[in-house]
N, C-alpha and C positions, 0 to 999 in steps of 0.2 A: 303169904296171910291171908286168912281168912277174913271174908267180908261178911257183919251180920247185917241181915235186910230185913226189915219191916214190912216192906212193901215195894211195889216195883209200878211206875205210871209211865206211859209210853206217848207219844207225841201220835195223831191220826193218819193221816196221809202221810204215805212213805216209809212209815215206820213200822206199824202195826197191820194196817189195811193197803193193800193195793188198790189203790182206786182209779188208776191212773186210764185205765183201757173204758172206763165210762165216760170222762172226761176225752176221750180219744173220739168217742163215740157220737157225744153231744157237739163238738165241734164239726166235727164230719157232716153230722145233720145240718147244723147252722149252716155250711160250707154250701152245700147242695141245694139249700131253698134257696140261697142268693145268686146261684151259678157260678160260684167259687170253688178256686181249687184248696184243699184242705191242706194245713201243713203237715208235713213227716212228722208220724206217729213220736219219734224219739224228741224233737223241739218241745211237743203240747207236754211231754210228762217231765221236761225240765223244767216247767214253768207250774204246774203243779202246785207247787207249797208255794210260791208267789200269788195263789190266790185266780178268784174268776177274772179278775179285771185282765191279768197279768195274761192269760192264757185269752179272751176276745180281743186284747190287743194285737198277740201272736195271732191269729185268723185276719186281723186287718191289714195289718202290715204286710202279712204275705201276700196281699190280693191287692194293694197296693191303694190300700183307703185309708188314707193318710190327712185328709181335711174334713173330717168327719166334726160336728159341735159337739160340746159337754151333755147333748140332748141323745143326741142318736149313739154316744158311748154310751151312755146310762142305756138307755132303750137294747142295745145288744146285748150289754150284762145282765138286766132284767131277763130276759130271754132265756139266756143262757142258765141262768140259775134257776126258771121256773122248769125248762126242760128237764134241768138234773133234777131237780126235787120230785117232780112228774116219774122221772124212771130211773131213781136212784142207783139202783144194784142189779145191774145185770151181769156185768163180768167182774166185779170187784170182790176180792177174797181175801182173807188172812193170809199174810206172805208165809209162804214155804212151810217149816216145822213150827212156826210159832203156836198154832191151835193146840198142838201139844204141850207148850209150854206152859199158854192159859189155863190149860187139865190137870198141869202137873201143881201149877201154883192154888188150885182150889181143893183138888186133894190132900192139898200139905196146909190148908188156912191158909196161905196169904192171899191178900188181898191185891187187884192189882185194876188200874186205874187208867184214865186216859186226861191230857191236858192238850187242848187242840187251840189253834187258831182258826177252827173252821164253826161257822154258826152253828146255836145251840141246835135250831130247828130240824139244820141239814144233819149234823151228827147224831140226834137221838134217833130222825126217823132211819137213818144209816144203821144205825148199832140195832135197830127192834127188826130190820129187816133180814139182818145177818142173825139175829138172835142173841145177839150179845150183849144188850139191855139189862137183862136182870143177873150176868155174869158179872158185869163191870160194877167196880165197888164205888168209884166216883170220875164223874165227868167234869171237867170247867171247861167251858167255852169262853171265848170274847166278851160274850152277852153279862157275862157273870161277875165282872171286874173293871176295873176302871182303868187298869195297865196293864196290855197284854204282853205276853212273851218279846220281845226278852225281857223284860221286867219279871222279877220273881213272885209277883202279887199273884197271878194263877197257880204255882209252886205251893206259897204258902193257903191258900185257899184250898189247894188239895189234901194239904196237912191238916188242917182244922178239922174237915169233912173225913177222914178217916181216924179221927180222933190219936193222932200223932205229934206232940211238939214240938214248934219250931228246933229246941236244942238237939232233937233228933232226928233232925233231915238226913243226916251222915249215914243213917239207914235204912233209907229211902233210894231207890235207882230209879235215874228218869233218862228215858230213852228216845231218840229223835233222830232228823234226818238233817236238821237245818241249823245254823250256826246262833240263830236266836233261842235253840233248843238247850243247845250247849250252856250259851251264856245266862239265860235262865235257871237253866239246872245248877250252873256254879256259883250263882249269886245267892240261891236257896240254901246253899250250902249241901247238895247233894251229890253224890258218885254219877257222872255222865257215862253216856256211851253212847257213841255215834253212829248211826245205822247209813253207812258210806255205800248201801244198795238204794237208798232212797231216790227223792227227788231232787239232784244235785247237778245244776250246769256245768258243764267241762269245764268253764272259766275257775270254778271253786273246787275245779278235782286235787289241783294240784297244792291247794293251801289248808289240807284237814287240818294238818298236824297242829296248824296254828290254831286253830278252834279254841284247843287247850281241853279236849274231851279225856277222860279216864281212859278209855278203851275207844277203838275205832275197829269197828268190823264190816268186813265185804260182803257177806252174804246172810241171809235169812236163818240158815242152816248154822253156820257160824256162831250168830248170836244166840240161839238155840239152846248149842251146845256150853256157850258161855255160861248162858244165865242158870243149867242146869249142872254145872261143872262139879263134882264133887271136891272141897277143900276151898272151893276159890269162892260160893258164897253159902253161907251159912242162914235160913229163913226163921226167923224166930217170930 
């Protein structure tokens, strides 16, 4: 059955852009500065979607730094954010064949956008460095709303910015790699696609079907084929 689509929205980290290598680099830098051992790359990657605090706490636990004050934790987190902002895109890149997907959407006149829990100042800077800022039709960040994903408020804001009525949410796809992405998309009435190639901890990998996504995709290449599959989606 053909699904009519007016727009496609993506989560950012772990769905559209592979940012993990830059976070691994920053954690490695901070670890070296403190004469600590950096956590394994795979472990850092699993924490990306949980945010800066989770990655910093992983580094601290890995080096038995477990009795720190809230002020010390805050200082490490701020250092992490400052270092990331200063050098935000060394190794980050659009996942796999998704660049071709974005180009195909643009050629068809199909708007694509981003709904993320990444702060706006970092999201805007990353997109600018990657020359995606002028191509992205809408960017919704936690700074823009009172309730973040999994609440549907960010999804509704994206619809508003795209001039798509809420009643047509069923014609807007949302792609994400976290349970909150799927919950937010479903709550807004959007068909959802789970990017299972994203930053998903091993303990969650066994429960992906329970998240209720309309599609579960294992690789960026599979996502590309799905989004551009003749007869699956008709872009209007």
